[in-house]
C-alpha positions in Angstrom: 210.0 107.7 110.0 209.6 110.6 112.3 206.0 111.0 111.2 205.3 107.2 111.8 206.7 107.5 115.3 204.5 110.5 116.0 201.4 108.7 114.8 202.2 105.7 117.0 202.6 107.9 120.1 199.3 109.7 119.3 197.4 106.4 119.0 199.0 105.2 122.3 198.0 108.4 124.0 194.4 108.2 122.8 194.1 104.6 124.0 195.6 105.3 127.3 193.3 108.3 128.0 190.2 107.2 126.3 188.3 107.0 129.6 188.7 110.8 129.9 186.2 111.1 127.1 183.7 108.5 128.4 180.2 109.8 129.0 178.8 109.3 132.5 176.2 106.8 131.3 178.8 104.5 129.9 179.8 103.5 133.4 176.3 103.1 134.9 173.3 100.9 134.2 171.5 103.4 132.0 171.3 104.7 128.5 171.7 108.4 127.7 169.1 110.2 129.9 167.8 106.8 131.0 167.8 104.6 134.1 167.5 101.2 132.5 170.4 99.0 131.5 170.7 97.9 127.9 170.0 94.3 126.9 173.6 93.5 126.1 174.7 94.4 129.7 172.2 91.9 131.3 172.3 89.1 128.7 168.7 89.7 127.7 167.9 89.7 124.1 165.8 92.9 124.4 165.3 95.8 126.7 161.6 95.7 126.0 159.2 93.1 124.6 155.8 94.3 123.7 153.0 91.7 123.5 150.5 93.1 121.1 150.8 95.1 117.9 148.0 97.6 118.6 148.0 101.3 119.3 149.3 101.3 122.9 152.0 98.7 122.3 153.2 100.3 119.1 153.3 103.7 120.7 155.4 102.4 123.6 157.8 100.5 121.3 158.4 103.4 119.0 159.0 105.8 122.0 161.3 103.3 123.7 163.6 103.1 120.6 163.9 106.9 120.6 165.9 106.5 123.8 168.1 103.7 122.6 166.2 100.7 123.8 166.3 97.4 121.9 162.6 96.5 121.3 160.6 93.6 119.9 156.9 93.6 119.2 154.9 90.4 119.1 151.8 90.5 117.0 149.4 87.6 116.1 145.8 87.7 115.2 143.8 84.5 115.7 141.0 84.4 113.1 137.4 85.1 114.3 135.0 82.2 114.5 133.9 83.3 111.0 137.5 83.2 109.8 138.3 86.9 109.7 141.9 88.0 110.4 143.9 91.2 109.7 147.3 92.8 109.7 149.5 94.9 112.1 147.9 97.7 114.0 145.4 96.2 116.4 141.7 96.7 116.8 141.6 100.5 116.1 143.2 100.3 112.6 141.7 97.1 111.4 138.3 96.4 113.0 137.6 99.4 115.2 137.9 103.2 115.1 139.1 103.6 111.5 136.8 101.4 109.5 133.9 102.4 111.8 134.5 106.1 111.2 134.7 105.5 107.4 131.4 103.6 107.3 129.8 106.3 109.5 131.0 108.9 107.1 129.5 106.9 104.2 126.2 106.9 106.0 126.4 110.7 106.6 127.1 111.2 102.9 124.0 109.2 102.0 122.0 111.4 104.4 123.5 114.6 102.7 122.6 113.3 99.3 118.9 113.1 100.4 119.1 116.6 101.8 120.8 118.1 98.7 117.6 118.6 96.7 116.4 121.0 99.4 119.5 123.0 98.7 118.9 123.2 95.0 120.9 120.2 93.7 119.1 118.7 90.7 119.3 115.1 91.8 116.8 112.4 92.6 117.9 110.9 95.9 115.8 107.8 95.4 118.0 106.7 92.5 121.2 106.8 94.6 122.1 103.5 96.1 125.1 102.3 98.1 127.5 99.6 96.6 128.5 97.5 99.6 131.3 95.9 97.6 132.8 99.3 96.6 132.5 100.6 100.1 134.0 97.5 101.7 136.9 97.5 99.1 137.7 101.2 99.7 137.7 100.7 103.5 139.9 97.6 103.4 142.3 99.2 100.9 142.8 102.1 103.4 143.2 99.7 106.3 145.8 97.7 104.4 147.7 100.9 103.5 147.9 101.7 107.3 149.1 98.1 108.0 151.9 98.7 105.4 152.9 102.1 106.7 153.1 100.7 110.2 155.4 97.9 109.2 157.6 100.2 107.3 157.8 102.6 110.3 158.8 99.7 112.7 161.5 98.7 110.2 162.8 102.3 109.9 162.9 102.6 113.7 164.6 99.2 114.0 161.8 97.7 116.1 161.9 94.0 115.6 158.5 92.7 114.4 157.7 89.1 115.4 154.6 87.5 113.9 154.0 85.0 116.7 151.7 84.4 119.6 153.6 85.1 122.8 153.1 83.8 126.3 155.0 83.9 129.6 157.5 81.2 130.4 158.8 83.3 133.3 158.9 87.0 134.1 161.7 87.7 131.7 161.0 85.1 129.1 158.4 84.9 126.4 157.7 81.8 124.3 156.7 82.7 120.8 154.5 80.3 118.9 155.4 80.8 115.3 153.1 80.3 112.3 154.7 76.9 111.7 153.8 75.8 115.3 157.4 75.9 116.3 158.2 77.6 119.6 161.1 80.0 120.2 162.3 81.6 123.4 162.8 85.4 123.8 164.1 87.3 126.8 163.7 90.9 127.9 164.3 93.1 130.9 160.9 94.6 130.7 157.7 93.1 129.2 154.6 95.2 128.3 151.2 93.6 127.9 149.2 95.4 125.3 147.2 92.6 123.7 143.8 94.3 123.8 140.7 92.3 123.5 138.2 90.5 121.3 134.4 90.4 121.2 132.5 88.3 123.7 129.8 85.9 122.5 126.6 85.2 124.4 126.2 81.6 125.6 123.3 80.7 123.3 123.1 78.0 120.6 124.2 79.2 117.2 126.0 82.4 118.2 129.5 81.2 117.5 128.4 79.3 114.3 126.3 81.9 112.6 126.7 85.3 114.1 129.4 87.9 113.2 130.9 90.7 115.3 132.7 94.0 114.7 135.7 91.8 113.8 133.8 90.7 110.7 131.4 93.5 109.6 134.0 95.8 107.9 135.2 93.0 105.5 131.9 91.2 105.0 131.9 89.8 101.5 128.2 90.2 100.8 125.9 93.1 101.8 124.6 92.6 105.3 120.9 93.0 104.4 118.4 92.9 107.2 120.6 92.9 110.3 120.0 92.3 114.0 122.6 93.9 116.3 122.6 92.3 119.8 124.0 94.6 122.4 123.5 98.3 123.2 127.0 99.5 124.0 128.6 102.1 121.8 129.8 99.4 119.3 126.3 98.1 118.9 124.8 101.6 118.5 127.4 102.7 116.0 127.0 99.6 113.8 123.2 99.7 113.8 123.4 103.4 113.1 125.7 103.2 110.0 124.0 100.1 108.6 120.6 101.9 108.8 122.2 105.0 107.2 123.6 102.9 104.4 120.0 101.7 103.6 120.0 98.3 105.4 117.2 97.4 107.8 118.7 97.4 111.3 117.2 96.2 114.6 118.9 96.7 117.9 118.3 94.2 120.7 118.8 95.8 124.2 118.8 93.5 127.2 119.0 96.2 129.9 120.0 99.8 129.2 121.4 101.8 126.4 125.0 102.9 126.6 125.8 101.7 130.1 128.4 104.0 131.8 127.4 107.1 129.8 125.0 109.9 130.8 121.6 108.3 131.1 119.6 111.2 129.6 122.0 111.6 126.6 121.8 107.8 126.0 118.1 107.8 125.9 118.1 110.8 123.5 120.4 108.8 121.1 118.0 105.9 121.2 115.1 108.2 120.4 116.9 109.8 117.5 117.9 106.4 116.1 114.3 105.2 116.3 113.1 108.2 114.4 115.7 107.4 111.7 114.2 103.9 111.2 116.3 101.7 113.6 114.0 99.3 115.3 114.9 98.8 119.0 113.8 95.8 121.0 114.0 96.9 124.6 114.4 94.4 127.5 114.8 91.6 125.0 117.2 88.6 125.1 118.2 86.3 122.3 118.0 82.6 123.2 118.9 80.8 120.0 120.1 81.4 116.4 119.3 78.9 113.7 120.3 78.8 110.1 117.5 78.2 107.7 117.6 76.4 104.3 117.6 79.7 102.4 120.7 80.8 104.4 118.9 83.3 106.5 119.0 83.3 110.3 116.1 82.6 112.5 116.5 84.3 115.9 114.6 83.1 118.9 114.2 85.7 121.7 112.2 86.7 124.7 110.7 90.1 125.1 110.3 92.1 128.3 107.1 90.1 129.2 108.9 86.8 128.8 107.0 86.0 125.6 109.0 83.8 123.2 109.2 85.3 119.8 111.1 84.8 116.5 112.3 86.9 113.6 114.4 86.2 110.5 117.5 88.2 109.5 120.2 88.1 106.9 122.9 89.0 109.4 123.2 88.8 113.2 125.9 91.0 114.7 127.0 90.4 118.3 128.1 93.4 120.3 127.7 92.4 123.9 131.1 93.5 125.1 134.8 92.5 124.8 137.2 90.3 126.8 140.9 91.0 127.3 143.3 88.4 125.8 145.2 88.0 129.0 144.5 84.3 129.7 146.2 83.4 126.5 149.4 84.8 128.0 149.5 82.1 130.7 149.7 84.7 133.5 149.8 81.9 136.1 153.4 81.2 135.0 154.5 84.5 136.6 151.9 85.0 139.2 150.4 87.9 137.3 147.4 89.3 139.2 144.2 89.6 137.2 140.8 90.9 138.3 138.7 87.7 138.6 135.5 89.1 137.2 137.1 90.6 134.1 140.5 89.0 133.5 142.0 92.5 133.3 145.4 93.3 134.7 145.4 94.8 138.2 147.9 97.6 137.9 149.0 100.9 139.4 150.5 103.4 137.0 150.5 100.6 134.4 152.8 98.5 136.7 151.5 95.0 137.4 152.3 93.1 140.6 155.2 91.5 138.8 158.0 94.2 139.0 159.1 94.2 135.4 155.8 93.5 133.7 153.5 96.4 132.6 150.2 96.9 130.9 148.5 99.5 128.8 145.3 99.8 126.8 142.1 97.7 127.1 143.7 95.1 129.3 143.9 97.5 132.2 141.3 97.4 134.9 139.2 100.5 135.5 140.6 102.6 132.7 138.9 104.1 129.6 139.1 101.6 126.6 140.1 104.3 124.1 142.9 104.3 121.5 144.3 107.7 122.4 144.4 106.7 126.1 146.5 103.6 125.2 148.8 105.6 123.0 149.5 108.3 125.6 149.9 105.8 128.4 152.3 103.7 126.3 154.5 106.7 125.4 154.6 107.9 129.0 155.5 104.4 130.3 158.4 104.2 127.8 159.7 107.5 128.9 159.6 106.4 132.6 161.5 103.2 131.7 164.1 104.6 129.4 164.3 108.4 129.8 164.2 109.1 133.6 160.7 110.6 133.2 158.4 110.7 136.2 155.2 111.8 134.4 152.2 109.6 134.9 149.2 109.0 132.8 146.2 111.2 133.8 143.0 109.2 133.2 140.7 112.0 134.5 138.5 114.0 132.1 139.3 112.0 129.0 136.9 113.0 126.2 135.2 110.5 123.9 132.6 110.4 121.2 129.9 107.9 120.2 129.6 108.0 116.4 125.9 107.3 116.4 124.0 108.9 113.5 123.5 112.0 115.6 126.9 112.1 117.3 127.4 112.2 121.1 130.6 113.8 122.6 131.3 114.1 126.3 134.1 114.8 128.7 134.1 114.6 132.5 131.3 113.4 134.8 127.9 112.4 133.7 125.0 114.1 135.4 124.3 110.8 137.2 127.8 110.4 138.5 128.1 114.1 139.5 125.0 113.7 141.7 126.5 110.5 143.2 129.9 112.1 143.9 128.8 115.6 145.0 125.1 115.4 145.8 122.3 117.0 143.8 122.3 120.2 145.9 126.0 120.9 145.2 125.9 120.8 141.4 124.3 123.0 138.8 123.2 121.6 135.4 123.1 124.2 132.6 121.3 122.8 129.5 119.9 123.9 126.1 118.3 122.6 123.0 119.6 124.2 119.8 119.1 124.2 116.0 122.1 123.7 113.8 121.9 126.2 110.9 122.4 123.6 108.3 119.4 121.7 109.5 116.9 124.5 108.7 116.6 124.2 104.9 116.2 120.4 104.7 113.9 120.7 107.7 115.8 118.0 109.7 114.6 116.9 113.1 116.3 118.9 115.8 114.4 117.4 118.7 117.5 115.7 120.2 120.1 118.4 119.4 121.0 119.1 123.0 123.9 120.0 125.3 124.5 120.4 129.0 127.3 121.6 131.3 127.6 120.2 134.8 129.3 122.6 137.3 130.1 122.5 141.0 128.1 125.3 142.6 131.1 126.1 144.9 134.7 126.5 143.7 133.7 129.3 141.2 131.4 126.8 139.4 134.2 124.6 138.2 133.0 122.5 135.3 132.7 118.8 136.1 131.3 117.5 132.8 130.2 118.6 129.3 127.9 116.7 127.0 126.9 117.4 123.4 124.5 115.6 121.1 124.6 116.8 117.5 126.7 117.0 114.3 130.5 116.8 114.5 130.3 116.1 118.3 133.9 114.8 118.4 135.3 118.0 116.8 133.1 120.1 119.2 134.1 118.4 122.5 137.9 118.1 121.9 138.7 121.7 122.6 136.5 121.8 125.6 138.4 118.8 127.0 141.6 120.9 126.9 139.8 123.7 128.7 138.6 121.3 131.4 142.2 120.1 131.9 142.9 123.8 132.7 140.2 123.8 135.4 137.5 125.5 133.3 134.8 127.3 135.3 131.3 128.2 134.1 132.0 132.0 134.3 135.0 131.5 132.0 133.0 129.5 129.6 130.3 132.2 129.5 132.9 134.9 128.9 134.2 133.0 125.9 133.1 134.6 122.6 131.8 131.9 120.3 132.3 131.4 116.5 129.1 132.1 114.6 127.3 130.2 113.2 128.6 127.0 114.6 127.1 124.3 116.9 130.1 124.6 119.3 129.2 128.2 120.2 126.1 126.9 121.9 128.2 126.0 124.9 129.0 129.7 125.3 125.4 130.6 125.1 123.9 128.1 127.5 122.3 129.8 130.5 119.2 128.0 131.7 119.6 125.7 134.7 117.6 122.6 135.4 117.1 123.8 138.9 115.2 126.9 137.5 112.6 124.9 135.7 112.8 127.3 132.8 112.4 126.1 129.2 115.8 125.3 127.6 114.3 125.6 124.1 116.5 127.0 121.3 117.4 130.7 121.3 117.2 132.9 118.3 120.2 132.5 116.1 121.7 136.0 116.0 120.7 137.9 119.1 
């Protein structure tokens, strides 16, 4: 009895004094280390709703739950005009970076097989052919495995996955259109737009009916055969490049310039290299109509640079003339969301739109690099600012990127053209060099376009403004130099760096000839 009385008093004491043990955040509108109230305190269903199941949105969602937020991710893929759809993960995983890199690698392997005889391998390269079915199946199996792992990760982290097309009812309410057509209402304190984009189609007869895009090529049921790629951005160049490398006849139709927005000289060098590899390039040409013939092939009408009307027949026509953000589908007018009229991209500062609780990351943002790692990093930092009292902002300056053309192009910082515009030609120094990769010697591969340059400010201890590399493994080469540029790399520091020999990356530590000098930047001897 005495023991029972003691227990009763102990329980009473703990109840009466429980507030002594409350953490500070239990009495304020924040989670541990955060500044945002939880959904239950404000009668919202979620703290954060993410519209879009791509890289940036998923990164933000997973980061937010690490700080105790209740998060839902809306993901829905409308089939392409040719009927292609895919699973969770967005463009990069399903129809972008990942399958593109795998097909690029397949093309490089084919190239290596043809070089192997020179290295002593007893093989007849002419007997080696690609199986499109085997390649497509392998690529799609990998993509589906990533879809599955992503779903499992969301379930493990307790991020709610909603397979529905979401649009704004008001600034805190999303209407979800389910697969059945039924609409459901969801509310959140914060809403993140991360819906990415889809390929644009030119306004010409037959484009929607008969052409494919990068949404379709990686799961194409039959071999593409003779292919016309319309568009000369990085997607068009990469697709034409790997198709040619896989043994399919590829033609690239260029309306204006190659790789708009990239260094002009480097872009032209890529085009020259692709032509030498067998890609046919139609400069200053514009398609006017696509017709399907009785045999199933496609007759393309186009005008050349002289305005002459011409035709050619292809098995496949791939459109790569740019992408559009999926912002209009969100009904932005319902919340007064400001979009850039010319592009339909979100007008935002530090990922914050003009609607206080609505944010955006990734390809929907105006004026930002459309790159997966950019979206991921911006999404994580945003989640930390919303739920972990962080003040760190995304730094969009000096972000490295690579074009996976047959001869890869990696760059970081300003192009030579932009450096001249920003600083003036007299204030910059351009160091450049041609080089010969060691592995190119024995098979006697063309090294004409193996080239690099470093753009430096002549003042400020020759601070490096941009680095450009055209050659094998360009992405691997440029990544480390991007980190160095973040640390304010100067040209003297670059020159004092001892290179790893023999590598192509070491050529950056050997470059010494300036364009201003007029000296020949031809390759140096390899070991002296």
